N, C-alpha and C positions, 0 to 999 in steps of 0.2 A: 504494498498500497503504499502514497507517497506520502512527503510530511507533509501536512492544508497547514496551514495558516490559519486564522477567522480575526478579523481587525474593525470593528463595533465605530460607524459615522453616525450624524442626529443631520438633517441637516438646517445644513440655514441659512436662510433669507435668501444671499445674497449665493446662495446656491442653483439657485431658480429662474430660469428661463424666464420672456415678457407673455405666459401664459398659464403660471405657477406650478409650473413643470420643470424635473431639477434638468438643468441643459448636458449635454448629453454628452457632452465638452468635459463635467466634473468627474459621470463617471472617472470618465482615466486616470484622470489624481488622484484617486479614494482607492482605484487599481495599485498604480503608484509606491503611493500610500504602505498603500500591503504589501505590496514587495517588496521592500524595505525592510517591512516588522518582518518578515515571515526570513526573507536574509537574513539578519542580524539576529533574529529566535536562534540562527543553528548557527553561531558564532561567527558567521559573515556582518562583521555588522559593518558602515560606512567608513570608522577610523580602520580596519581588516583589506579593506583595498585598497583608502591610502595607506599605508603604507607597504601594498605590495609594489601602484602603481598597478592597477590591474580596473578591472569596470564592465561593466554589460551596455548597452548599447541594445536597446528594438525595433529589428530592423519590418515585422511587421505583428499589425495590430488587424483583430475579426471584434468586427462588438457585434451584436446583436442586444434590443432593447424588445421588452415585451412585457415590460407598466408602465408609467410615473411614477415617481411617487415626488412625494412636498413639502413643504418647511413644517419640518415638527417628527416627519417620521424614522425612525433610525434603525439603518442601513443593518446586514453585518456581511460583506467581503469575506469574503470566505478561495485565497486561491496555494496552488499546490504545483512543481510540476511535473509537466507525462513524458519528457523523454530528455533525454540527453546528443547530442552530434556535432562527436570533438570540437568543433567552438560552440553551439552555436544549442538552445534550451528553447525548452515548447512549454509555458507557462498561460493556465489558465484556472477565470476566476467563477465564483458564482457565489452574482449577488440578488440578497434575500432581502424582506423586510424585518424585521425582526417582529414578532405574534401571530401573525399567522402563514409565514415562513413565504410570501409568496413569491415567487421568484422575477426576477425589475430587472437585470441583464447578467449575461452569459458573454466571458470572453475568450481568448486564446489569444499568444502577446509569445514574437519571436524577437529571441535576442544572441545576444551577439558577446562571449566574453572575452574585450581589445587592452590590447597594454595602452597603462593613461596619454603613457609618454609619445608614443607614434600612428595609436591609433587605430592599427593592421589587429584584425581574426586575429586572437592566440586559446593555442592547448588548453580545452577547462583540464584543471588539476584531479586529479583521476579518485583524489580524495571523496571529492562534490556528486558525483554521479551518486556515493555509497552512505552517503548522509539525506540527501533530498530524495532521492528514490531506492530504500533500502534494499527491497522487492525488489527492483524491478522495474522499467519503463516500456514505454506504447508508443513504440520512433513514429506510429500509425496514428495515434490518437487525432481525434477529431470533432468536433463542440460544434460546428460554424458549417452552414450547409456554400458549398463558391457563389457570391452572385455573379455575373456574367461579365467577361472579358470584351475589355471595349479595343478600338481597333487599332494597328501601332501608331498611329496617328494623330491629330485632332483632325474631323471634319474642317472645314471650309469657316463654318458656320459660330462656328463652337464660339460662347464668351471672349473678353479677353476684360482682366482686368489688371492693376502693378499693384503692387504693396507691396512697400517698404521695412524689413523688420526692425522693434520695436527696442528697447534698452529689456523695459518689467515682461514681453517675449523668452524672456531665455530665461534658461536653469541653470547651476551650478556646474556647469559644465558649458557654459561662453551657443549655450545652440540654444537653438529657437526647443522650450519647451513639448514633447509627444502631444502635450493633453490641446497645448495650440494652434497644432494647427487646425484642430479639430472648432476651435472655432475661425481657423481664414474661409476654411471650406462650410460650412454654413453661409456669414459673409460672399463669399463668392455665388452663390447658390441663389440669396436676396438680394441680390444685385442683382444675378443676368435675370429676374422675373423680377424683379424692376423695367428693367433696361428694354422685356417685350410687354407693360402696361402694367403691370399685376404688381405693381411695390402689397403693402404687408396690411393697411389697410383695403383695398381691391380685396387681401383672402376674407376681410372679417366679410367684408361684406359681401364678400358669394356665400358666407357660415360658413368658414373651412380652416384650415392651415394644417403647411405640411409641418409635419415632427419626420425625423430621423429613424429609423426603421432599424438597419445594418449602416456598417461603415468596413472597407474593408482595405486598411493603407496597407502601404510600403514607402518605406523611412530609408532611402537612397542615397543622399547626401546629405550633411546637417546645415543649416541655413546662421547665420550669423547675427550680430550685433554690426545695423547698415547694409545691408546686402536691400537688393527689391527682388524682388520675387515675382514674375510672371504666369500669371495664373490662367489656363486657356479652361474650360468648364466645358461642356455638353450631355445636352440628356439621348440617355440609348433604349436601353426596352419602357414600353410603360405598357399596364395596363390602366381599369379603368381606376384603382386607391390609388396607384401607388404610378411613382418617374423610378426609375435607375441612373444615376448626376454620376457620370466622369470626367476625372478635373487630375492637373495636371501641375504638378509649380517648377520653374528655371528661378535658377539667377540667372545675376546678373551674364554672364559668363556661355548660360548654358544649357550650367551642368543639370540634369536633369532632380530633382527635391528627391520631385513628392510624386505617387502616381496611387491612384483613390477612385474609390466605388464606392458610390451613396446611395441604402436604397433609402427617398421617401415615401411618405403615408398619411395624403388628407383624410381630415379627423375632421368633425362634428366637436367643435370646444366642449361644449356642451358636455352630448357623452364618451367622448373621447371616441370613438369609436369611428371603425376606415368605416368612408363613405368617399363616393364619383367624383375626380374631379371634373370641375366644368371643363367642356370639352371647348368654349373659345383658352379658359388658362390652358389647357395641357395640349389646342392646340402650337398654341406661341411657343413655350418654354418648349418642345419639338422642334420650336423650325428656331429659335435662337437668332436667332438674324441679326441680333445687333451685339453689336459691338463697342468698348467703356472704358478707357482711359480712368485714373481713380491717382 
């Protein structure tokens, strides 16, 4: 059995978004904190990593959101490692609500062990798997269904926006924090809809709201303070209640930093249940022929 660790969080008002739900990026911050505590509980504290000049970087996150959490809710984040592969390790997460044990979020994160001085991948010490997976792991462990893959290149009608990396976007490694990229994805999607004539007030006039149901994000290169990110986003697959939005982010020299797929679901804010996307809105998102610089 894997070594599991549970961290409890109480939802603060600042964790919630414009419709009173915990913002999808906040769950990633919960997950990061739980992972740090799980490592420390096993003897691998932040100080240990500094002393040995090694660390972990996230290369891919797959996150599925099942139910909303709101202000005052208590959430248990249970995390455990399911496999080790030379320089990589997959850590899973279940976020449940205290009281009724309702599953709120399920996620899987692929971590890479690195040399902090060079940033290069480094072989995971042999003793680490024995501590986190005393009974062995499952190299094929998958808990999140794949979203459709995007084309190799964005279509000509992809929405385009630029954004500068701010100081407050960074973490202690002087890289954009993994959770911050989810805010970038969210803002690009909202900007793309607004550019097509469907801003947030119009969503509400239509009687609905988009919420994230699933993310699949590949972190390919770290962005740093002062970088200008070139963001391209477009809608691929659609269904009556949802769209899959593909997004890539490049830095100023053209290096691909992020590749992401996000499923957005149109819900009735009162019932919180999925409902059919208004046809005019769906057509506007699918055409995506408006570009904007910011």
